[in-house]
N, C-alpha and C positions, 0 to 999 in steps of 0.2 A: 649522787642522791637524786638529782633531777631525772636521770634516766630511770631510776628505780620507781619514782613517783608515777611516771608515765606508764611503765610496765605494770605496776600494781593496779592501776585503774582498769587494765585490760584483763586481769586474771580474777577479778571479783566474780564470785559465783552468783548467777541470777536467782532471784527469789522465785519460789514455786509455791503458790498459795496452798495452804493446808498440808505442806510437806516440809520436812527438815532435811538439809543436805547431809549426806553420809560421806561420800568420797568420789573422786574421779576414777573412772575405769575406761578401758578401751576394748572394743570388740572389732573383729575383722570380718568383713563381708566377702565371701568368695565370689569371684567373677570368672565366667568361662570365656576365654578368648578362643574363638573357633575359626578354623579354616574350612570353608565350604567349597565343594566341587559344584560348579554351576554351568548352565548353558546360557549363552548370550547371543543376541542378534547384532551383527556387525555390518555397518555400511562403509564400503571402501570406494574411494574415487577411482574411476577408470582413467588410464593414461590417454594422452592425445592420440597415440598410434592405435590403441584399442578402440577408441571412439571412431577414428577414420575407417578402420577395417569393418566395424559393425555397420557404419553408415553405408559403405559400399555394398556390403552383403544385403542390406535392407533395400538397396537400389537394384537388386537382382544380379549383381556381379558375384558369381559363386566360385568361379574357377581361380585356383591359386595363382596361375601364371598371369591371368588378367589383373588380379589384385597387385601382383608384384610389379607389373609394368606401369599401372596407373600411379602407384605410390612411389615408384622409383626406388624400391628396396630390393636387395638381393633376395632371391627366392628362399635360400637356406635360412637367412635371418628372419624372414617373414614367417617361416614355418614354426619358429619358436613362439611368436605371438599367437599364431593360430592354435597351436597345441595348448597354450596357456588358456585361451578363451574356451577351448573345448573342455579342459579340466574344470574350469570355473562354471561350466554348464550354461554358457551363453550362446554357443554355436554347436552344431553337429558337423564334424569333419570326417569325410571318407572319400577315398579315391580322388584326391586333389580338388574336391568340391566342398563348399561350406554352405550350411543352411542355418538361418537365424532361429534361435529358440525364444520362447516368451521372456525368459530372463534377460536375453540380449536386447529385446525391444524395450524392456524397463530400463536397462542400462543406458540405451540411447536417449530416452526421454529425461532421465534423472541424472545422467552422467555418473552413476554409481552402481555398484553391485551389492547385493545383500547375501550374507551367508551366516550360518550358525557355527559357533565355536564353543568348545568347552574351555573353562578357565578355573582358577582358584581365587575365591574371594576371601581376603584376610580382614582382620580388624572387626570381626563380628563379636561384640562383647555382650554376654548374656548374664543378667543379674540372677545369681543362684537362689535368691530368696523369693522374689516375686515373678521371675521369668521374663522381665521386660528387657528389650534390647536397649543397650546404653549407646545413644547416638553421639553424645558429646564426650566420648572416651578420651579424646586427646587433651581435654581440659582437666582431667583427673590425675591425681598422683597415686599410681598403683604401687603396691608392695609385692615383689615377686615371690617372697617366701614368708611364711608365718610358722615359726617353730613351736609356738605355744598352742596346742590343740584346745586348751581350756578357754581360749579367747576367740576361737573360730565359730562363727554362726554356722548352723547346720543347713546344707542345701535342701531345697524343697522338691527337687526333681533330679532325674538322671539326664545329663546333657547329651548322651549318645543316642538321641532320638531325633531324626531329621524332621519329623512332623512338628516338633516344637518350633523349629525355625520356619517351616512352611506356613504355620499359622501366623507368623510375624513377618510375612513377605513384604508388607507395606513398609515397615520400618527398615528392613534389610535393603529394600530398593533405594531408600534414602542414602544409606551407607554406600551402596554400589554407585549411585550417581555422584556422590561426593568424591569417591575415589576415582571415578571415571573422569571427572572434571579436573581433579588435581593432577592426574597423570595424562592429560588429554594429548592424543596423537593428532597433530595438525594435518596429517595426510588423510584423515577420515572425513567422510562426507557429512557425517552426523554422529552424535554421541552413541555409544553402545547401549543396548537395551537388555535388561535382565529378563530372561525368559523363564528359567526354572532353577530350583535348588535341587540338586541331584543326590548328593550324599555328603557325609561328614568326613573330612580328611583327617584333621587333627583337632584336639582340644587341649588347651593349656589352662591351668588354674592360677589365678593371681588374686590379690586381695585389695580391698579398700579399707583403710584404717579409719575407724569411727570413734572418736573420743566422746565420752558421755559424762554428764553430771548426774550422779545417782542420789535419789531421795527416798525417804520412808515417811509414811503418813503420820501426822501428829496425833491422830485419834484411833489408829488401828495398826495393822501390820502390812498394809499394802505398800508396794513400791512404785516408783515412777522415775523417769529420767528426762533430762533436757539435753538435746544435742549441744555440744560445746561450741561449735562454730555456726555462724549464720548460714553459711553455704550448706552445711549438713542439715540444718533445720528445714531448709527448702527442698534439698535434693532427696533426703531420706524420710520425708514426712509420711510416706505410705508404708514405711517399714516398721514404724514404732510398735504396733500391736504384735507383730511377729517376733520382734526382738524381745519385748516384754514377756511374751509367752515362752520363748526359749529360756529366758532367765528363770522364770517361775518353775519350768519343768526341768531345770538343772541340765539343760543341754549345752549351755554356755555359762562361763564364769562360775564354774563349780567350786573353784578355790576361793572365790570371793564370798559365796553364800555357803556357809559350812553347816555340817550337822553337829558340830561340837562348839564349845565356847571356851574362852580363856578362864581358867580357874583362879589364877592369882590376881590380887589387887596391887596395882602399882602406884607409886608416888604421883600426886597430882597437885596442881596449883589452883587457887581460887580466883585468878584474874579473869576479867571479862574483856570482850572485844571493845576497842575504843572507837565509838561511832564518830567521834570528833575528827578522826583521820579522814573518814569518807567525805565529810563536809569540807574540810580544808583542801582535799585533793580536787573536789569539784570547783571550788573557788579558784584554785591554781590553774586548772585546765580550761574552765569555761569563762571565767571572768578575768583571765590573764593576770592574776595576782602572783607574779613570779617572785615578788619580794618575800613571800611567806614560806619559801622552800626550807629555810632553816627551822622555822616553827614546825613544819611538817616532819622534818628530820628528827627533831626532839620528841615528837609524838610517836614516831615509828620506833625509835630506840628507847622508849619507855617500857616499863613492866606492863605486859598485856597478854591477852590471848590472841594468837594470830588469826587472821581472817581465813575462812574456808578458801582453799586453793592458793594460799599465799606461801606455803612452807618452802617450796623449792626455790622460789625467787628470793625469799628472805635469807635462806642459807647461802645462796650464791653471793649475796651482798656481804654477809659476815665472813665468808671464807676468802673473799677476794684478796684481802691484805693480811690474812691470818698467818702467824708464824708458829703457832702451837695450837693443836686441836686434840682434845680428849673426847673419845666417843665411848659412852657407857651403853652397853647392850645387855639385856637380860639373858638371852640365850644366844650364844655365838652362832649357832646354825641359822638363826634368822637373817644374818647378813648374806646368806646364800639362797635360802629357800622362801623367805617371807616377802611377798610382794609389797607389803606395807613398809618395809625397811630397806630393801635392796636398792630401790630407786634413789633414795636419799644418800645411801652409802656410796653410790656411784659418783656423787658430786665430789667425793674426796679422792678420787682415783689419781688425780695429778698432784695431790698434796703429800709431801714427804714427812712433815712433822706431825704425824698422827699416831696416837696411841689408842688401842682398842682395849677397853676394860670390860670383861664379860663376867657375869655372875655364874653361869653354868654352861654346859654343852651336852647335847645328846651323844655326840661322837666327836670328842675334842680333837683327836688325831686327824680324822678325816676332814673336819671343818678347817683346821689350820692348814692342812695340805692344799685344800681347794682355794682358800683365801690368799695364801702366799703365792700360789700359781697365778691367780687372777689379778692380784694387786701386788706385784713384786717390790714396788717402791715403799710399801708399808711394812715396817719392821717390828713395830711395838705391839705385842699382844700380851695381856696380863689377866690372870684370873683373880677376881676380888669380889667379895660379897657386897651387893648393893641391891636396892629395890627400885631400879629404873627399868622401864620397858626399853626406852631409848632416850639418850640425853647427850647433847653436844655442848662441850665447854670450850669456848674460843678465847685464846690468849689469857686464860684465867680471869677474865673480866666480864664475859657475857655467857649466858647459857640458854639453850633451847631444850625444853622438856617435851617429850611425846608421851601421851597417856592414852591407852586404848580403852574403849568401852564397847561391850557387846550389845547389839541391838537385835531383838527378836523380830523376824520378818515373815511375810507370806502366810504360812499356815501355823506359825509358832514353832515349827520343828526345825527351822533354819535360823541362822544368825549371821550377822555381818558386823565386821569390826569397824567402828568409827574411831578415828584418832584425833584428839585435840592437841594442839601445839601451843606452848607457852614460852614467852621470852621474858627473861629477867636479867638485871644487872647484878653482878656479884660484889661489886665495890660498895 
């Protein structure tokens, strides 16, 4: 219970003045991981032999045999270095005679040569919503696949346009310099320099998972959200208006904001949230009153309406030592397709002593086939008339009742389902 108390404190939904909490949702932000073909300027140290050869040529010693005699190097071996300097554009070599080029004089003064090379720059991450380069990509947890198109935010532009990246050359240079320093070649005279972005080689799409607390106005039909984590509140603060507009335009979360409503009225309790729990937890955590944990336990396990955001944590607590669980579900198909019930049902996937009692099914045979395939350890399915949307009965002694309520939002033509959860003792 002590662990539960500390976790419960963290899942409390923040207050949003003028708005009421509806539910937690998740959206996925597409990010383009791009590989760019680039040109870079590279400075490479010249070898001691190259330096000596260039110095002698600078001193008017042009003949290959003379160079060989002075350096004490076999003529055939020296020809290899001479040919290399010629290819590197530092000398001109013809008929056994060498002439110094301007690049060779620079090499003598700086003991390095400069050349341009093409390369591939990886790890360029482009935010698909606002077009910004994500420079701290290595600190983020990317999701490689998102199979639910309903939760994907729509990109604001096509990533196959090199001009998008050229307009952000300053930020890309930071990534280039970071990569350059990370994989620094100690033989180089100085760090490489990014000269140009030439073309796009490859683009991969991955995602950032963004959990949201969703709210509706107390005096109208407007919606709002608060980012669930402090990191996201800072990192995605510039995305809020775009995300809200995509929600309102039904470009994302279309399954959450529906054009239809539930017609049936389900059983409901008249319990209220117990604010005394919040005060007791604050005393427990802030004032170190560890001796009141049993008092908090009794409050938590008393008849009450659960706090917003508490349901999953509370069911995990009840299921932990359960030996018998009955799940009442209004429509069997909801355990497969309804996002408001599938997540809670998944908490039961390792429990063997579960019986599912359903009131009806749109396609009973198909639903049972899917459920038994997905949850083979669950054997008990029974059709029985009842008036519950969703209800868990644990060990025949405790129950959690879920009751949906349709809330009209945005233009009044859409609705969203808010579910209240109630806990009560059966003894």
